[in-house]
Structure formats: C-alpha cells, structure tokens
A tleap script that builds the chain and sets N, CA, C and O, in Angstrom:
source leaprc.protein.ff14SB
mol = sequence {
  NMET GLY ALA PRO PRO LYS ALA LEU ALA LYS
  ILE SER SER PRO ARG SER ALA GLY ILE SER
  PRO ARG ASP ARG LEU PHE SER LEU LEU ALA
  SER ALA GLN THR ARG PRO LEU LEU TRP ILE
  GLN GLY PRO ALA GLY SER GLY LYS THR ALA
  LEU LEU THR SER TYR CYS ASP LEU MET GLU
  LEU GLU ALA LEU TRP TYR GLN MET ASP ALA
  GLY ASP ASN ASP PRO ALA SER CPHE
}
set mol.1.N position { -16.762 -0.330 14.538 }
set mol.1.CA position { -15.651 0.354 14.923 }
set mol.1.C position { -15.362 1.490 13.628 }
set mol.1.O position { -15.093 1.198 12.463 }
set mol.2.N position { -15.498 2.777 14.182 }
set mol.2.CA position { -15.572 3.682 13.046 }
set mol.2.C position { -14.063 4.168 12.481 }
set mol.2.O position { -12.953 3.726 12.779 }
set mol.3.N position { -14.406 5.143 11.638 }
set mol.3.CA position { -13.031 5.440 11.005 }
set mol.3.C position { -11.774 6.264 11.955 }
set mol.3.O position { -12.120 7.223 12.645 }
set mol.4.N position { -10.530 5.887 11.939 }
set mol.4.CA position { -9.739 6.685 12.557 }
set mol.4.C position { -9.697 8.014 12.325 }
set mol.4.O position { -10.297 8.478 11.355 }
set mol.5.N position { -8.717 9.104 13.501 }
set mol.5.CA position { -8.949 10.214 13.011 }
set mol.5.C position { -8.171 10.272 11.869 }
set mol.5.O position { -7.453 9.407 11.368 }
set mol.6.N position { -8.420 11.471 11.504 }
set mol.6.CA position { -8.044 12.022 10.249 }
set mol.6.C position { -6.261 11.770 9.804 }
set mol.6.O position { -5.721 11.312 8.797 }
set mol.7.N position { -5.753 12.304 11.062 }
set mol.7.CA position { -3.934 12.166 11.211 }
set mol.7.C position { -3.755 10.654 11.368 }
set mol.7.O position { -2.843 10.041 10.813 }
set mol.8.N position { -4.530 10.179 12.030 }
set mol.8.CA position { -3.793 8.208 11.824 }
set mol.8.C position { -4.386 7.772 10.862 }
set mol.8.O position { -3.871 6.686 10.595 }
set mol.9.N position { -5.408 8.058 9.984 }
set mol.9.CA position { -5.870 7.821 9.159 }
set mol.9.C position { -4.863 8.014 8.084 }
set mol.9.O position { -4.838 7.147 7.210 }
set mol.10.N position { -4.263 8.726 8.024 }
set mol.10.CA position { -2.949 9.228 6.837 }
set mol.10.C position { -1.944 8.192 6.775 }
set mol.10.O position { -1.267 8.064 5.755 }
set mol.11.N position { -1.710 7.068 8.282 }
set mol.11.CA position { -0.878 6.496 8.278 }
set mol.11.C position { -0.677 4.911 8.769 }
set mol.11.O position { 0.259 4.164 9.056 }
set mol.12.N position { -2.440 4.848 8.669 }
set mol.12.CA position { -2.811 3.719 9.170 }
set mol.12.C position { -2.519 2.546 7.665 }
set mol.12.O position { -2.573 3.077 6.556 }
set mol.13.N position { -2.300 1.402 7.724 }
set mol.13.CA position { -2.311 0.225 6.758 }
set mol.13.C position { -3.459 0.068 6.431 }
set mol.13.O position { -4.367 -0.144 7.235 }
set mol.14.N position { -3.601 0.154 5.121 }
set mol.14.CA position { -5.257 -0.656 4.493 }
set mol.14.C position { -5.892 -1.896 4.899 }
set mol.14.O position { -4.902 -2.628 4.902 }
set mol.15.N position { -6.422 -2.298 5.087 }
set mol.15.CA position { -6.826 -3.562 5.471 }
set mol.15.C position { -7.268 -4.739 4.311 }
set mol.15.O position { -8.024 -4.571 3.354 }
set mol.16.N position { -6.615 -5.869 4.675 }
set mol.16.CA position { -6.809 -6.971 3.372 }
set mol.16.C position { -7.618 -7.906 3.717 }
set mol.16.O position { -7.465 -8.881 2.982 }
set mol.17.N position { -8.556 -8.084 4.642 }
set mol.17.CA position { -9.578 -9.368 4.663 }
set mol.17.C position { -10.305 -9.301 3.552 }
set mol.17.O position { -10.619 -8.185 3.139 }
set mol.18.N position { -10.687 -10.387 2.901 }
set mol.18.CA position { -11.071 -10.202 1.623 }
set mol.18.C position { -10.673 -10.155 0.300 }
set mol.18.O position { -11.390 -10.347 -0.682 }
set mol.19.N position { -9.514 -9.895 0.320 }
set mol.19.CA position { -8.751 -9.379 -1.075 }
set mol.19.C position { -7.925 -11.181 -1.201 }
set mol.19.O position { -7.290 -11.845 -0.382 }
set mol.20.N position { -8.422 -11.481 -2.886 }
set mol.20.CA position { -8.017 -12.669 -3.236 }
set mol.20.C position { -6.689 -12.254 -3.522 }
set mol.20.O position { -6.417 -11.091 -3.821 }
set mol.21.N position { -5.502 -13.551 -3.404 }
set mol.21.CA position { -4.586 -13.684 -3.633 }
set mol.21.C position { -4.089 -13.276 -4.940 }
set mol.21.O position { -4.586 -14.137 -5.665 }
set mol.22.N position { -3.255 -12.311 -5.874 }
set mol.22.CA position { -2.825 -12.808 -7.001 }
set mol.22.C position { -1.227 -13.372 -7.112 }
set mol.22.O position { -0.208 -12.684 -7.050 }
set mol.23.N position { -1.318 -14.665 -7.276 }
set mol.23.CA position { 0.153 -15.240 -7.387 }
set mol.23.C position { 0.868 -14.909 -8.438 }
set mol.23.O position { 2.068 -14.745 -8.223 }
set mol.24.N position { 0.327 -14.702 -9.959 }
set mol.24.CA position { 1.225 -13.812 -10.726 }
set mol.24.C position { 1.835 -13.008 -10.329 }
set mol.24.O position { 3.055 -13.119 -10.214 }
set mol.25.N position { 0.894 -11.502 -9.856 }
set mol.25.CA position { 1.855 -10.594 -9.426 }
set mol.25.C position { 2.229 -10.662 -8.581 }
set mol.25.O position { 2.913 -9.646 -8.461 }
set mol.26.N position { 2.345 -11.549 -7.236 }
set mol.26.CA position { 2.742 -11.849 -5.859 }
set mol.26.C position { 4.378 -12.395 -6.304 }
set mol.26.O position { 5.211 -11.900 -5.544 }
set mol.27.N position { 4.913 -13.196 -7.245 }
set mol.27.CA position { 5.389 -13.762 -8.006 }
set mol.27.C position { 6.494 -12.471 -8.382 }
set mol.27.O position { 7.613 -12.669 -7.909 }
set mol.28.N position { 6.371 -11.443 -9.003 }
set mol.28.CA position { 6.822 -10.268 -9.795 }
set mol.28.C position { 6.929 -9.470 -8.650 }
set mol.28.O position { 7.955 -8.813 -8.825 }
set mol.29.N position { 6.391 -9.140 -7.481 }
set mol.29.CA position { 6.890 -8.814 -6.519 }
set mol.29.C position { 7.813 -9.255 -5.747 }
set mol.29.O position { 8.583 -8.449 -5.225 }
set mol.30.N position { 7.947 -10.801 -5.484 }
set mol.30.CA position { 8.865 -11.398 -4.631 }
set mol.30.C position { 10.405 -11.405 -5.734 }
set mol.30.O position { 11.526 -11.815 -5.431 }
set mol.31.N position { 10.017 -10.899 -6.830 }
set mol.31.CA position { 11.498 -11.209 -7.777 }
set mol.31.C position { 11.861 -9.221 -7.783 }
set mol.31.O position { 12.763 -8.789 -8.501 }
set mol.32.N position { 11.431 -8.740 -7.335 }
set mol.32.CA position { 11.623 -7.252 -7.222 }
set mol.32.C position { 12.269 -6.894 -5.969 }
set mol.32.O position { 13.009 -5.912 -5.910 }
set mol.33.N position { 11.987 -7.773 -4.782 }
set mol.33.CA position { 12.507 -7.424 -3.546 }
set mol.33.C position { 13.836 -7.006 -3.322 }
set mol.33.O position { 14.143 -6.097 -2.551 }
set mol.34.N position { 14.763 -7.794 -4.121 }
set mol.34.CA position { 16.312 -7.443 -3.886 }
set mol.34.C position { 16.668 -5.726 -4.582 }
set mol.34.O position { 17.742 -5.147 -4.746 }
set mol.35.N position { 15.709 -5.441 -4.774 }
set mol.35.CA position { 15.721 -3.638 -5.494 }
set mol.35.C position { 15.373 -2.674 -4.643 }
set mol.35.O position { 14.257 -2.904 -4.176 }
set mol.36.N position { 15.975 -1.448 -4.144 }
set mol.36.CA position { 15.758 -0.800 -3.426 }
set mol.36.C position { 14.552 0.276 -3.209 }
set mol.36.O position { 14.239 1.017 -2.277 }
set mol.37.N position { 13.981 -0.007 -4.611 }
set mol.37.CA position { 12.746 0.468 -4.607 }
set mol.37.C position { 12.249 0.572 -5.552 }
set mol.37.O position { 12.760 1.083 -6.548 }
set mol.38.N position { 10.898 0.019 -5.464 }
set mol.38.CA position { 9.910 -0.417 -6.516 }
set mol.38.C position { 9.019 0.432 -6.789 }
set mol.38.O position { 8.489 0.930 -5.797 }
set mol.39.N position { 8.484 0.949 -8.253 }
set mol.39.CA position { 7.276 2.111 -8.505 }
set mol.39.C position { 6.439 0.987 -9.144 }
set mol.39.O position { 6.888 0.116 -9.888 }
set mol.40.N position { 4.968 1.150 -8.691 }
set mol.40.CA position { 3.609 0.803 -8.828 }
set mol.40.C position { 3.138 1.757 -9.364 }
set mol.40.O position { 3.070 2.801 -8.715 }
set mol.41.N position { 2.610 1.709 -10.858 }
set mol.41.CA position { 1.743 2.547 -11.389 }
set mol.41.C position { 0.148 2.184 -12.180 }
set mol.41.O position { -0.042 1.175 -12.859 }
set mol.42.N position { -0.651 3.005 -11.971 }
set mol.42.CA position { -1.971 2.161 -12.677 }
set mol.42.C position { -2.890 3.230 -12.494 }
set mol.42.O position { -2.574 4.184 -11.783 }
set mol.43.N position { -4.051 3.167 -13.090 }
set mol.43.CA position { -5.207 3.887 -12.697 }
set mol.43.C position { -5.834 3.759 -11.358 }
set mol.43.O position { -5.685 2.778 -10.631 }
set mol.44.N position { -6.537 4.798 -11.076 }
set mol.44.CA position { -7.294 4.666 -9.927 }
set mol.44.C position { -8.377 3.383 -9.775 }
set mol.44.O position { -9.397 3.417 -10.464 }
set mol.45.N position { -8.196 2.522 -9.081 }
set mol.45.CA position { -9.089 1.666 -8.709 }
set mol.45.C position { -8.964 0.560 -9.098 }
set mol.45.O position { -9.779 -0.362 -9.102 }
set mol.46.N position { -7.494 0.623 -9.592 }
set mol.46.CA position { -7.182 -0.918 -10.642 }
set mol.46.C position { -6.903 -1.927 -9.622 }
set mol.46.O position { -7.026 -3.135 -9.823 }
set mol.47.N position { -6.419 -1.256 -8.221 }
set mol.47.CA position { -5.983 -2.683 -7.297 }
set mol.47.C position { -4.509 -2.637 -6.970 }
set mol.47.O position { -3.854 -3.672 -6.845 }
set mol.48.N position { -3.997 -1.443 -6.832 }
set mol.48.CA position { -2.588 -1.313 -6.636 }
set mol.48.C position { -2.201 -1.126 -4.921 }
set mol.48.O position { -1.075 -1.025 -4.433 }
set mol.49.N position { -3.515 -1.118 -4.220 }
set mol.49.CA position { -3.499 -0.998 -3.099 }
set mol.49.C position { -3.659 -1.857 -2.544 }
set mol.49.O position { -2.946 -2.227 -1.612 }
set mol.50.N position { -4.741 -2.475 -3.002 }
set mol.50.CA position { -5.480 -3.919 -2.528 }
set mol.50.C position { -4.075 -5.045 -2.902 }
set mol.50.O position { -3.955 -6.078 -2.244 }
set mol.51.N position { -3.368 -4.794 -3.692 }
set mol.51.CA position { -2.129 -5.824 -4.159 }
set mol.51.C position { -0.987 -5.660 -3.187 }
set mol.51.O position { -0.638 -6.621 -2.502 }
set mol.52.N position { -0.478 -4.661 -3.109 }
set mol.52.CA position { 0.303 -4.414 -1.960 }
set mol.52.C position { -0.042 -4.934 -0.576 }
set mol.52.O position { 0.670 -5.794 -0.056 }
set mol.53.N position { -1.128 -4.435 0.049 }
set mol.53.CA position { -1.607 -4.710 1.362 }
set mol.53.C position { -1.697 -6.072 1.648 }
set mol.53.O position { -1.283 -6.504 2.724 }
set mol.54.N position { -2.316 -6.973 0.591 }
set mol.54.CA position { -2.460 -8.370 0.525 }
set mol.54.C position { -1.132 -9.294 0.709 }
set mol.54.O position { -1.017 -10.332 1.360 }
set mol.55.N position { -0.084 -8.535 -0.131 }
set mol.55.CA position { 0.945 -9.042 -0.485 }
set mol.55.C position { 1.967 -8.754 0.965 }
set mol.55.O position { 2.354 -9.854 1.360 }
set mol.56.N position { 2.485 -7.661 1.821 }
set mol.56.CA position { 2.461 -7.608 2.989 }
set mol.56.C position { 2.113 -8.232 4.020 }
set mol.56.O position { 2.863 -8.588 4.928 }
set mol.57.N position { 1.047 -8.387 3.949 }
set mol.57.CA position { 0.210 -9.080 5.283 }
set mol.57.C position { 0.422 -10.635 4.600 }
set mol.57.O position { 0.088 -11.466 5.444 }
set mol.58.N position { 0.725 -11.068 3.750 }
set mol.58.CA position { 1.189 -12.099 3.271 }
set mol.58.C position { 2.416 -13.079 3.694 }
set mol.58.O position { 2.509 -14.216 4.158 }
set mol.59.N position { 3.276 -12.086 3.309 }
set mol.59.CA position { 4.784 -12.376 3.228 }
set mol.59.C position { 5.179 -11.662 4.826 }
set mol.59.O position { 6.360 -11.563 5.158 }
set mol.60.N position { 4.188 -11.250 5.632 }
set mol.60.CA position { 4.336 -11.079 6.824 }
set mol.60.C position { 5.498 -9.644 7.045 }
set mol.60.O position { 6.108 -9.566 8.111 }
set mol.61.N position { 5.754 -8.363 5.731 }
set mol.61.CA position { 6.291 -7.709 5.579 }
set mol.61.C position { 5.806 -6.429 6.590 }
set mol.61.O position { 4.670 -6.250 7.031 }
set mol.62.N position { 7.073 -5.551 6.834 }
set mol.62.CA position { 6.196 -4.579 7.374 }
set mol.62.C position { 6.414 -3.385 6.769 }
set mol.62.O position { 7.491 -3.122 6.232 }
set mol.63.N position { 5.245 -2.435 6.814 }
set mol.63.CA position { 5.372 -1.404 5.866 }
set mol.63.C position { 5.138 0.145 5.958 }
set mol.63.O position { 4.274 0.187 6.833 }
set mol.64.N position { 5.333 1.191 5.661 }
set mol.64.CA position { 4.804 2.379 6.307 }
set mol.64.C position { 4.325 2.688 4.746 }
set mol.64.O position { 4.960 2.650 3.692 }
set mol.65.N position { 2.939 3.009 5.040 }
set mol.65.CA position { 1.762 3.779 4.857 }
set mol.65.C position { 1.469 5.205 4.979 }
set mol.65.O position { 1.133 5.656 6.073 }
set mol.66.N position { 1.575 6.001 3.882 }
set mol.66.CA position { 1.103 7.370 3.916 }
set mol.66.C position { 0.149 7.821 2.935 }
set mol.66.O position { 0.615 8.149 1.844 }
set mol.67.N position { -1.225 7.910 3.128 }
set mol.67.CA position { -2.133 8.197 2.150 }
set mol.67.C position { -1.629 9.994 1.941 }
set mol.67.O position { -1.191 10.844 2.717 }
set mol.68.N position { -1.815 9.982 1.147 }
set mol.68.CA position { -1.454 11.371 0.016 }
set mol.68.C position { -3.111 11.885 -0.039 }
set mol.68.O position { -4.169 11.256 -0.017 }
set mol.69.N position { -2.772 13.386 -0.123 }
set mol.69.CA position { -4.062 14.265 -0.014 }
set mol.69.C position { -3.538 15.739 -0.601 }
set mol.69.O position { -2.388 16.179 -0.582 }
set mol.70.N position { -4.816 16.394 -1.157 }
set mol.70.CA position { -4.355 17.738 -1.735 }
set mol.70.C position { -3.624 18.699 -0.481 }
set mol.70.O position { -3.039 19.782 -0.513 }
set mol.71.N position { -3.893 17.943 0.393 }
set mol.71.CA position { -2.994 18.909 1.417 }
set mol.71.C position { -1.299 18.983 1.493 }
set mol.71.O position { -0.492 19.774 1.980 }
set mol.72.N position { -1.226 17.838 0.809 }
set mol.72.CA position { 0.572 17.272 0.631 }
set mol.72.C position { 1.047 18.160 -0.371 }
set mol.72.O position { 1.640 17.672 -1.333 }
set mol.73.N position { 0.911 19.145 -0.311 }
set mol.73.CA position { 1.420 19.821 -1.712 }
set mol.73.C position { 3.070 20.729 -1.233 }
set mol.73.O position { 3.737 21.301 -2.095 }
set mol.74.N position { 3.349 20.704 -0.240 }
set mol.74.CA position { 4.446 21.397 0.113 }
set mol.74.C position { 5.614 20.048 0.690 }
set mol.74.O position { 5.478 19.584 1.822 }
set mol.75.N position { 6.491 19.650 -0.064 }
set mol.75.CA position { 7.184 18.597 0.288 }
set mol.75.C position { 7.874 19.054 1.424 }
set mol.75.O position { 8.341 18.095 2.038 }
set mol.76.N position { 8.086 19.970 1.868 }
set mol.76.CA position { 8.694 20.539 3.299 }
set mol.76.C position { 8.298 19.841 3.934 }
set mol.76.O position { 8.992 18.885 4.281 }
set mol.77.N position { 6.437 20.060 4.576 }
set mol.77.CA position { 6.220 19.429 5.390 }
set mol.77.C position { 5.571 17.886 5.392 }
set mol.77.O position { 4.813 17.323 6.182 }
set mol.78.N position { 6.073 17.552 4.418 }
set mol.78.CA position { 5.802 15.711 4.430 }
set mol.78.C position { 6.973 15.275 5.455 }
set mol.78.O position { 7.133 14.088 5.740 }
savepdb mol mol.pdb
quit
C-alpha cells in the first residue's frame, strides 16, 4: 500500500500498530479529558504523535489530524 495523496496525507490519522502503551502518560491524558484543550509539547522525535495515536485508538476516541508544513504559513488558508 503506497503513501496517500498529499492532500489526504495532511488529514490522515497516523498508524498506531506496534506502539507500546504508555500507562503513566495515558493516565495523565485521561485526567485531562475534562479540559477543553490540551497542549502537548516536546522535541521532534520524542513520541508525541505516537502517544496520541495509541491513546486515541485504545480509548476509541475520534480525533481530527492535520499535518502542518511550511505551506501552512497563512492562517486564512487553514
């Protein structure tokens, strides 16, 4: 199966197959679900996307994914 077209790739959910569950972080995410917004920050490659993908899959949550790139520098086009 090849890569999705660029437009579809920007909104496709990342795959969570093979990601180890992070129980401590899952617990923190679960306790934050009462809040309207959650900011997750960390350096590139630290596992932010993997954490959220695996958590959403485990909890069967619907999520909106949008891949930001250099072409997304105009908020009006977002």
